[in-house]
C-alpha positions as CSV (number, residue, x, y, z in Angstrom):
1,P,6.9,-21.6,-1.3
2,D,5.2,-23.6,-3.4
3,P,7.1,-23.9,-6.5
4,D,4.3,-24.2,-8.5
5,D,2.4,-20.9,-7.4
6,K,2.4,-18.5,-10.1
7,E,-0.5,-16.0,-8.7
8,P,0.8,-12.8,-7.6
9,P,-0.6,-11.5,-4.1
10,E,-4.1,-10.3,-4.1
11,V,-5.7,-7.2,-2.4
12,T,-8.9,-8.3,-0.5
13,S,-9.5,-5.3,1.0
14,R,-8.7,-1.8,1.8
15,E,-9.4,0.8,4.4
16,A,-8.5,4.7,5.0
17,V,-8.7,6.6,8.3
18,K,-8.5,10.2,8.1
19,V,-6.1,12.1,10.4
20,P,-4.9,15.3,10.7
21,G,-2.5,15.7,7.7
22,G,-2.3,12.4,6.8
23,A,-4.3,9.4,6.7
24,Q,-3.7,5.5,8.2
25,L,-4.2,2.9,5.7
26,T,-4.9,-0.7,6.1
27,I,-4.3,-3.3,3.6
28,W,-5.7,-7.0,3.6
29,F,-3.6,-9.6,0.9
30,K,-5.3,-13.0,0.5
31,Q,-1.6,-14.5,1.2
32,P,1.2,-13.2,3.1
33,A,3.1,-10.4,1.0
34,K,5.5,-8.0,1.6
35,I,5.0,-4.4,0.0
36,R,6.5,-1.1,-1.3
37,F,3.8,1.6,-0.7
38,Y,4.3,4.8,-2.9
39,V,2.2,8.1,-2.7
40,R,2.2,10.6,-5.7
41,D,3.1,14.2,-4.2
42,K,3.3,17.3,-6.4
43,G,3.9,15.0,-9.5
44,E,6.5,12.4,-8.2
45,D,6.0,9.2,-6.7
46,R,7.4,8.8,-3.4
47,L,8.3,5.7,-1.5
48,V,6.7,5.8,2.3
49,L,7.0,2.3,3.3
50,E,8.7,-0.9,2.2
51,T,8.3,-4.1,4.4
52,R,10.9,-6.8,4.7
53,D,8.4,-9.4,6.2
54,F,5.6,-11.4,4.5
55,R,1.8,-10.5,6.2
56,V,-1.5,-10.5,5.3
57,T,-2.0,-7.0,6.7
58,H,-0.1,-4.0,6.4
59,V,-0.6,-0.6,7.9
60,V,0.4,2.4,6.4
61,E,1.1,6.0,8.1
62,L,0.8,8.8,5.9
63,K,2.2,11.8,7.3
64,G,3.4,15.6,6.6
65,L,0.8,15.7,3.8
66,Q,-1.2,18.8,2.7
67,P,-4.6,18.7,5.0
68,D,-8.0,17.5,3.2
69,T,-6.2,16.9,0.1
70,T,-6.6,13.9,-2.3
71,Y,-3.8,12.0,-3.2
72,D,-2.9,9.2,-5.8
73,Y,-1.1,5.8,-4.2
74,N,0.2,2.6,-5.6
75,I,1.0,-0.7,-3.9
76,Y,3.7,-3.4,-5.3
77,A,3.5,-6.3,-3.4
78,E,5.7,-9.4,-3.4
79,D,4.7,-13.1,-1.9
80,Q,7.4,-15.7,-0.7
81,G,7.5,-17.2,-4.6
82,K,8.6,-13.9,-5.9
83,N,5.4,-13.4,-7.5
84,A,4.4,-9.4,-7.8
85,K,2.2,-7.3,-9.0
86,R,1.5,-3.3,-8.7
87,Y,-2.3,-2.4,-7.8
88,G,-3.5,1.4,-7.6
89,P,-3.5,4.0,-8.8
90,F,-5.9,4.4,-5.8
91,R,-6.9,7.6,-4.0
92,V,-6.8,8.5,-0.3
93,T,-7.9,12.3,0.8
94,T,-6.0,13.3,4.1
95,G,-7.5,14.7,7.2
96,R,-7.8,18.5,7.9
């Protein structure tokens, strides 16, 4: 990692595809990052995915949620220089 890098990883794009009772989200970053992905369900944030490797693209499978329902989610991203940032809340609607 670059010791002069003080910038957190930057989300460049997000895409959601509805699946029955869930969704598949793809998140792209400008530089490699590891993430923790939380979905708000019944008033509480639930950890859905935590990655340990640094990647530019992350795919998150949301399963076991209520069909045709909108959920908020947050992404916590950290790069190799330990620069971190919370992104969100974003919204996603599950499939029927």
